N, C-alpha and C positions, 0 to 999 in steps of 0.2 A: 774115452771118445764119447762124444755126444751121440744120443739117438736123434732121430728126426723131430720128435716132440720137443726135446730140449732145444735143438737148434732153432726151430720156428719160434719158440718163446723168446729166445735171444735175438733173433731177427727182429721181431717185433719190439723188444726192449730197446734195441739199438736206436730207434726212432724216438724213444722217450728219454733216454739218459745215455751218457757215455759208459760203454762196457769197460769192465776191467781188462787189464792185459791178458789175464788168463782166460777170461771169456772170449776175448777177441781171437786169441790163438786157437782155442777149442773149436770156435765157430768156423775159422778159416780152414781148418784142418777138415772139418766135416764137410764143408762147401766144396772142398777139393775133390771129394769122393762121391757126392751125392748130388746128382742132377736135379731132382725133385726140389731139394732145398735151395739150390742155386736158382732155379725158376721162381720159387716163393720169394726169395731175397730180391730178385729183380722186380717182382711184381708188387711187393709190400707197399712201397710208396703210393703206387696207383690204387690199391685197395684202402689205404688210409684216407686219401683224398676222396674217394667215392663214399666211404662210410660217413665222413665229415659232411659232405654235400648232402647225403641222404638225411642226415641228422638235422641239418640246417632247413631243408625242405620240409621235413616232418614238422618242424617247429612252426613254420609259416602255415602249414595246413590246420594247425591248431588254433588259428585265429590270431597268432602273433604276427606282427609286421617287421620285416628286416630293415 
């Protein structure tokens, strides 16, 4: 069984690569019992978009133009 740290890592990795069948099964089992990780999984895409937008905005403030 995954702990929350491992589950949050897999949730993040899920947006970068295809998880293995074993990883997906372990993650789904954990998400079935952990509300905090379900909330993180729900919010992860928004967090990723916000981080990219912040990085893009930071680049423009350094004198770069988009």
